[in-house]
C-alpha positions as CSV (number, residue, x, y, z in Angstrom):
1,M,-43.6,241.3,-26.5
2,V,-45.0,242.6,-23.2
3,T,-48.7,243.8,-23.1
4,A,-50.0,246.0,-20.3
5,S,-53.2,244.6,-18.9
6,R,-54.2,246.8,-16.0
7,C,-54.6,250.5,-15.0
8,F,-52.0,251.9,-12.6
9,A,-51.8,255.3,-11.0
10,K,-48.3,256.5,-11.7
11,R,-46.5,258.8,-9.2
12,S,-45.8,261.5,-11.8
13,F,-44.2,259.7,-14.7
14,P,-47.0,258.1,-16.9
15,G,-45.7,259.9,-20.0
16,V,-42.1,259.0,-19.2
17,L,-43.0,255.4,-18.6
18,K,-45.0,255.1,-21.8
19,A,-42.1,256.6,-23.8
20,I,-39.7,254.2,-22.2
21,L,-41.9,251.2,-23.1
22,L,-42.4,252.4,-26.6
23,T,-38.6,252.9,-26.9
24,F,-38.1,249.2,-26.2
25,G,-40.8,248.2,-28.7
26,L,-43.3,247.1,-26.1
27,L,-47.1,247.1,-26.8
28,I,-49.0,249.7,-24.8
29,V,-52.7,249.2,-24.2
30,A,-54.7,252.4,-24.0
31,L,-56.2,252.5,-20.5
32,P,-58.5,255.0,-18.8
33,I,-55.8,257.1,-17.2
34,G,-53.2,256.5,-19.9
35,A,-51.1,254.3,-17.6
36,A,-48.9,251.4,-18.6
37,T,-47.1,248.5,-16.9
38,P,-44.3,246.3,-18.2
39,W,-46.0,243.1,-16.8
40,N,-48.5,240.9,-18.7
41,L,-50.7,240.0,-15.8
42,D,-52.9,237.7,-17.9
43,A,-49.9,235.5,-18.6
44,L,-48.4,235.8,-15.1
45,S,-51.8,234.8,-13.5
46,K,-51.5,231.3,-14.9
47,P,-49.7,228.7,-12.7
48,P,-46.2,228.2,-14.1
49,Q,-44.7,224.8,-15.1
50,T,-42.8,223.2,-12.3
51,Y,-39.7,221.0,-12.3
52,P,-38.2,218.8,-9.6
53,A,-35.1,220.0,-7.7
54,P,-34.0,216.7,-6.0
55,E,-30.5,218.0,-5.2
56,F,-31.9,220.3,-2.5
57,K,-33.4,218.9,0.7
58,A,-34.8,220.3,3.9
59,E,-37.0,218.5,6.4
60,G,-40.7,218.9,5.6
61,M,-39.9,221.1,2.5
62,K,-40.3,220.5,-1.2
63,A,-37.6,222.0,-3.4
64,L,-38.7,222.9,-7.0
65,F,-38.1,225.1,-9.9
66,Y,-40.8,226.9,-11.8
67,E,-40.8,228.5,-15.2
68,G,-39.9,232.2,-15.1
69,Q,-39.9,234.9,-17.7
70,P,-37.4,234.7,-20.7
71,Y,-34.1,236.3,-20.1
72,K,-31.9,237.4,-23.1
73,G,-34.2,235.3,-25.3
74,K,-33.8,232.1,-23.3
75,P,-36.3,230.4,-20.9
76,T,-35.6,230.7,-17.2
77,R,-36.3,228.6,-14.1
78,V,-36.8,230.0,-10.6
79,F,-35.8,228.0,-7.5
80,A,-38.3,227.8,-4.6
81,W,-39.0,226.1,-1.3
82,Y,-42.5,225.1,-0.6
83,G,-44.0,223.7,2.6
84,A,-47.4,223.2,4.1
85,P,-48.7,221.8,7.4
86,E,-50.8,218.6,7.3
87,T,-54.4,219.1,6.6
88,K,-57.6,217.2,7.1
89,S,-59.7,216.0,4.2
90,G,-61.3,219.0,2.6
91,E,-59.4,221.6,4.7
92,K,-57.9,224.6,3.0
93,L,-54.9,226.5,4.2
94,P,-54.0,230.2,4.0
95,A,-50.7,230.8,2.2
96,M,-47.9,233.3,2.2
97,V,-45.4,234.2,-0.5
98,L,-42.0,235.2,1.0
99,I,-39.7,237.5,-0.9
100,H,-36.1,237.6,0.4
101,G,-33.9,240.7,0.7
102,G,-30.4,241.7,-0.6
103,G,-27.8,239.0,-0.2
104,G,-30.5,236.4,0.4
105,T,-32.1,233.6,-1.5
106,A,-35.0,231.3,-0.9
107,F,-34.9,230.4,2.8
108,H,-36.6,227.1,3.9
109,D,-36.5,228.2,7.6
110,W,-38.7,231.1,6.7
111,V,-41.1,228.7,5.0
112,R,-41.1,226.5,8.1
113,L,-41.8,229.4,10.4
114,W,-45.1,230.1,8.5
115,N,-45.9,226.3,8.4
116,T,-45.7,226.3,12.2
117,R,-48.2,229.2,12.2
118,G,-50.6,227.1,10.2
119,Y,-49.9,228.5,6.7
120,A,-48.6,227.1,3.4
121,A,-45.7,229.1,2.3
122,L,-43.4,229.5,-0.7
123,A,-40.1,231.3,-0.8
124,M,-38.4,231.9,-4.2
125,D,-35.0,233.2,-5.2
126,T,-35.2,236.4,-7.2
127,C,-31.7,236.6,-8.5
128,G,-31.2,233.5,-10.6
129,C,-29.5,231.6,-7.8
130,V,-30.0,228.4,-5.8
131,P,-29.4,228.1,-2.0
132,K,-25.9,226.7,-2.4
133,G,-23.1,228.8,-1.0
134,E,-23.3,231.5,1.6
135,Y,-25.1,234.7,2.4
136,G,-24.5,237.2,-0.4
137,H,-22.6,234.6,-2.5
138,W,-25.2,232.1,-3.7
139,E,-24.5,229.9,-6.7
140,R,-26.1,230.9,-9.9
141,H,-27.8,228.3,-12.0
142,E,-27.7,228.0,-15.8
143,S,-31.3,228.8,-16.3
144,G,-31.4,231.8,-13.9
145,G,-32.7,235.3,-14.7
146,P,-30.8,238.5,-14.2
147,P,-28.7,239.1,-11.0
148,G,-29.8,241.6,-8.4
149,W,-30.1,244.1,-6.8
150,G,-32.0,246.9,-8.2
151,G,-30.7,246.4,-11.7
152,F,-29.3,249.9,-11.7
153,D,-26.6,248.8,-14.2
154,Q,-29.1,247.2,-16.5
155,G,-30.8,250.4,-17.7
156,G,-29.6,249.9,-21.2
157,E,-31.1,246.4,-21.5
158,P,-34.6,245.6,-22.7
159,L,-37.2,245.9,-19.9
160,G,-37.7,242.2,-19.9
161,D,-34.0,241.6,-19.2
162,Q,-33.9,243.9,-16.1
163,W,-33.9,242.6,-12.5
164,T,-37.0,244.3,-11.1
165,Y,-39.1,243.1,-14.0
166,H,-38.0,239.5,-13.4
167,A,-38.2,239.8,-9.6
168,V,-41.7,241.1,-9.6
169,A,-42.8,238.6,-12.2
170,D,-41.2,235.8,-10.1
171,A,-43.3,236.8,-7.1
172,I,-46.5,237.0,-9.1
173,L,-45.8,233.6,-10.7
174,A,-45.1,232.2,-7.2
175,H,-48.5,233.5,-6.1
176,S,-50.2,231.9,-9.2
177,L,-48.4,228.6,-8.4
178,V,-49.3,228.5,-4.7
179,R,-52.9,229.4,-5.4
180,S,-53.1,226.3,-7.7
181,F,-52.2,223.8,-4.9
182,P,-55.2,221.8,-3.8
183,E,-54.5,222.4,0.0
184,V,-54.4,226.2,-0.4
185,D,-57.4,228.6,-0.3
186,P,-56.7,231.0,-3.1
187,E,-58.8,233.7,-1.4
188,R,-56.5,233.7,1.6
189,T,-53.1,234.6,0.4
190,G,-50.6,237.2,1.5
191,V,-47.1,238.5,0.6
192,T,-44.3,239.7,2.8
193,G,-40.8,240.7,2.0
194,I,-37.6,241.9,3.7
195,S,-35.5,244.9,2.6
196,W,-35.2,244.6,-1.2
197,G,-38.0,242.0,-0.7
198,G,-40.0,244.8,1.1
199,Y,-39.3,247.0,-1.9
200,L,-40.6,244.2,-4.2
201,T,-43.6,243.7,-1.9
202,C,-44.6,247.3,-2.4
203,I,-44.6,246.9,-6.2
204,V,-46.3,243.5,-6.1
205,A,-49.1,244.9,-3.8
206,G,-49.9,247.5,-6.5
207,V,-49.7,245.1,-9.3
208,D,-51.2,241.8,-8.1
209,N,-54.6,242.5,-6.5
210,R,-55.3,238.9,-5.8
211,F,-53.2,239.1,-2.6
212,K,-55.4,239.8,0.4
213,C,-52.7,241.4,2.5
214,A,-49.1,242.7,2.1
215,V,-46.4,243.3,4.7
216,P,-43.3,245.2,3.5
217,V,-40.6,244.9,6.1
218,Y,-38.2,247.9,5.9
219,G,-38.9,248.4,2.2
220,C,-40.7,251.4,0.6
221,G,-40.6,253.7,-2.4
222,F,-39.2,257.1,-3.2
223,L,-35.7,255.7,-3.5
224,D,-34.5,258.9,-5.2
225,D,-35.4,261.1,-2.2
226,N,-32.7,260.1,0.4
227,S,-32.4,256.4,0.4
228,A,-29.2,254.3,0.6
229,W,-28.9,254.5,-3.2
230,L,-28.4,258.3,-3.7
231,D,-24.8,257.8,-4.8
232,T,-25.9,255.2,-7.2
233,F,-28.5,257.5,-8.7
234,K,-25.9,260.3,-8.9
235,G,-23.6,257.9,-10.9
236,L,-26.5,257.1,-13.2
237,G,-27.1,260.7,-14.1
238,D,-30.5,262.5,-14.3
239,D,-31.9,260.9,-17.4
240,K,-31.2,257.3,-16.4
241,T,-32.4,258.0,-12.8
242,R,-35.7,259.3,-14.1
243,Q,-36.1,256.3,-16.3
244,W,-35.3,253.9,-13.4
245,I,-37.7,255.7,-11.1
246,A,-40.5,255.8,-13.7
247,L,-40.2,252.1,-14.2
248,W,-39.1,250.5,-11.0
249,D,-39.8,252.7,-8.0
250,P,-42.6,251.4,-5.7
251,S,-44.1,254.9,-5.6
252,V,-45.2,254.3,-9.2
253,Y,-47.4,251.4,-8.2
254,L,-48.4,251.8,-4.6
255,A,-51.5,253.9,-5.3
256,D,-53.1,250.9,-6.9
257,A,-52.7,248.7,-3.8
258,R,-56.0,248.1,-2.1
259,M,-55.4,245.2,0.3
260,P,-54.7,245.7,4.0
261,M,-51.0,246.5,4.5
262,L,-48.8,246.4,7.6
263,W,-45.6,248.4,7.4
264,V,-42.8,247.1,9.7
265,T,-39.5,248.9,10.2
266,G,-37.3,250.7,12.6
267,T,-36.4,254.3,13.3
268,N,-32.8,254.1,12.1
269,D,-33.1,251.9,9.0
270,F,-30.1,252.5,6.9
271,A,-31.8,251.9,3.5
272,Y,-35.4,253.1,3.8
273,P,-35.7,256.3,5.9
274,M,-38.9,257.3,7.7
275,D,-39.9,260.2,5.5
276,S,-39.8,258.0,2.4
277,L,-41.7,255.3,4.3
278,Q,-44.4,257.8,5.3
279,K,-44.9,259.0,1.7
280,S,-45.1,255.3,0.7
281,Y,-47.6,254.1,3.2
282,R,-49.9,257.1,2.6
283,M,-50.3,256.1,-1.1
284,P,-52.3,252.8,-1.0
285,R,-56.0,253.0,-0.9
286,G,-56.6,250.1,1.5
287,P,-56.4,249.9,5.3
288,R,-52.9,250.3,6.8
289,Q,-51.2,249.8,10.1
290,L,-47.7,250.7,11.2
291,C,-45.2,248.9,13.4
292,L,-42.2,251.2,13.9
293,R,-39.8,250.0,16.6
294,M,-37.0,252.1,17.9
295,R,-33.7,251.0,16.3
296,M,-35.2,247.8,14.9
297,P,-32.3,245.7,13.4
298,H,-32.2,245.3,9.6
299,G,-31.9,241.7,8.4
300,H,-33.4,238.3,7.8
301,G,-33.9,235.7,10.6
302,G,-35.4,237.0,13.8
303,A,-35.1,240.6,12.9
304,G,-37.3,240.7,9.7
305,E,-39.0,237.4,9.7
306,N,-40.2,236.8,13.2
307,P,-42.1,239.9,14.4
308,E,-45.3,238.7,16.0
309,E,-47.2,241.6,14.6
310,I,-46.9,240.1,11.1
311,R,-48.4,236.8,12.3
312,I,-51.2,238.6,14.2
313,F,-52.0,240.8,11.2
314,A,-52.3,237.8,8.9
315,D,-54.2,235.7,11.4
316,R,-56.8,238.4,11.8
317,L,-57.5,238.4,8.0
318,F,-57.1,234.7,7.3
319,K,-58.1,232.9,10.6
320,G,-60.4,235.3,12.3
321,G,-57.8,236.0,15.0
322,I,-57.7,238.9,17.4
323,P,-56.5,241.9,15.5
324,L,-53.7,244.3,16.3
325,P,-54.8,247.4,18.1
326,K,-55.7,250.2,15.7
327,I,-54.8,253.9,15.9
328,A,-58.2,255.6,15.3
329,N,-57.0,259.2,15.3
330,Q,-54.1,261.3,16.4
331,G,-53.4,265.0,17.0
332,R,-51.3,267.6,18.7
333,D,-52.1,270.8,20.7
334,G,-48.8,272.6,21.2
335,N,-46.5,270.2,22.9
336,N,-49.3,267.9,24.0
337,V,-49.9,264.9,21.7
338,W,-52.5,262.2,21.8
339,A,-53.9,259.2,19.9
340,T,-57.2,257.4,20.3
341,Y,-57.3,253.6,19.6
342,E,-59.5,250.6,19.2
343,S,-58.4,247.3,20.6
344,E,-59.8,243.9,21.5
345,T,-56.7,243.4,23.7
346,P,-55.7,245.4,26.8
347,I,-53.2,248.2,26.1
348,M,-50.5,247.6,28.7
349,K,-48.4,250.7,28.0
350,A,-47.7,253.4,25.5
351,E,-44.6,255.4,24.7
352,L,-43.7,258.7,23.0
353,T,-40.7,258.0,20.8
354,Y,-38.8,261.1,19.7
355,T,-35.6,262.6,18.5
356,K,-34.2,266.0,18.7
357,A,-31.8,265.5,15.9
358,V,-32.1,266.6,12.3
359,G,-30.3,265.5,9.2
360,V,-29.6,261.9,8.0
361,W,-32.4,259.7,9.4
362,K,-30.3,256.6,10.1
363,E,-27.9,258.6,12.3
364,R,-30.5,260.3,14.5
365,P,-30.5,259.2,18.2
366,W,-34.0,258.3,19.4
367,E,-35.4,258.2,22.9
368,S,-38.7,257.2,24.4
369,I,-40.7,258.3,27.5
370,P,-43.9,256.8,28.9
371,A,-47.2,258.1,27.7
372,T,-50.4,257.9,29.8
373,V,-53.0,255.4,28.9
374,D,-56.7,256.1,29.5
375,T,-58.3,252.7,29.1
376,V,-61.8,254.2,29.5
377,A,-61.5,256.8,26.8
378,H,-59.2,254.6,24.7
379,K,-56.7,257.4,24.5
380,V,-52.9,257.8,25.1
381,A,-51.2,261.1,25.6
382,A,-47.8,262.6,26.2
383,T,-45.9,265.9,26.3
384,I,-43.3,266.4,23.7
385,P,-39.9,267.4,25.2
386,E,-38.5,270.7,24.2
387,G,-36.4,270.6,21.1
388,T,-38.1,267.6,19.6
389,S,-37.7,267.4,15.8
390,V,-39.8,264.2,15.1
391,Y,-42.1,262.1,17.3
392,Y,-44.6,259.4,17.2
393,L,-46.5,257.2,19.6
394,N,-46.2,253.4,20.2
395,L,-48.9,251.3,21.9
396,F,-48.2,247.9,23.3
397,D,-50.9,245.3,24.0
398,N,-50.8,242.3,26.3
399,R,-49.1,240.3,23.6
400,D,-46.3,242.9,23.4
401,A,-47.5,243.7,19.9
402,V,-46.7,247.2,18.8
403,V,-48.8,249.6,16.7
404,S,-47.5,253.0,15.9
405,S,-49.0,256.4,15.0
406,E,-47.7,258.3,12.1
407,H,-44.7,260.3,12.8
408,E,-44.8,264.1,12.7
409,A,-41.7,266.1,11.8
410,L,-41.6,269.5,13.6
411,K,-38.4,270.6,12.0
412,D,-36.0,269.4,9.3
């Protein structure tokens, strides 16, 4: 039995979600706005039982399993890598929970990256696998939960047997576990995820308010608008699509996210287009910043894990570091566009990034031209080329860190 334990602002489907939950025999708690959630946060907020995983070894890393949610009536175990830099007596570390993307698993190199930055970190597998095999073909273990991705073919299963339910629960349990470690400061924890992991990060940000920051890389909500899964939704049919969206689309949960969020992606992302991204980042109620690079590659490794903006963003919140520049305001007067900014670092250059194309977002060619930087007025400005359909401004500081204005679409 799953008990709802928090209040969530639903995109437009609270009645649909409640009906779905009742259909599966789940207990709904009456909350102020009539919202419901499949997850029992009271239970997930407790550190899960852990088990050794001696078969898996990586220098400086601890391999472990932790207890997940039941799947088809049987207990599950979730594989994870955990690592932390050495600490002095009494010292507490900030920590990051790392959620992999499609085809991935728990990656110890990603944990190590955050260890070198001075963070404890935990990366878990969200598809019932262990890191044995090769990308996209990892070995399943006997106590694993449902396979990914999206769980589109699992719509007829009980909610507790569907992939998104388990993957979100796995991330929340990972958070509860890492918060319990004596070297970790439980008030300095963040979450970041890549692709499907970015999708999960969006949901987790709206569900687990213990996190103090969230960084979705590529991922967003509104998957039924024009994402890479439109053909999948078409195959599901209208009724099953509505049910999936009402349960598992990040847009259902993002309005309840209140922690600072950094949204990192590229102009031509094949899976999560810029218009859906914009709808998504406007939903949370906490501070937000954007890092939108032209034609940013989509993937793990250097592409999605290493952007320095993510480290700078976390360091500001958890270590008192120098923050990313902040877009304070933006506007347009005819073809003249501008943005004002606040920055503790020098802005070295600015660019107007634009496309004249319309249609499928991932196929649009993008260009950039220099924008003027007024360091006294803290303002950047540029003139939009004739025929521009979409534009935004990028500011680069002396660390080559990028912050972006919101894009504006001038024509479809």
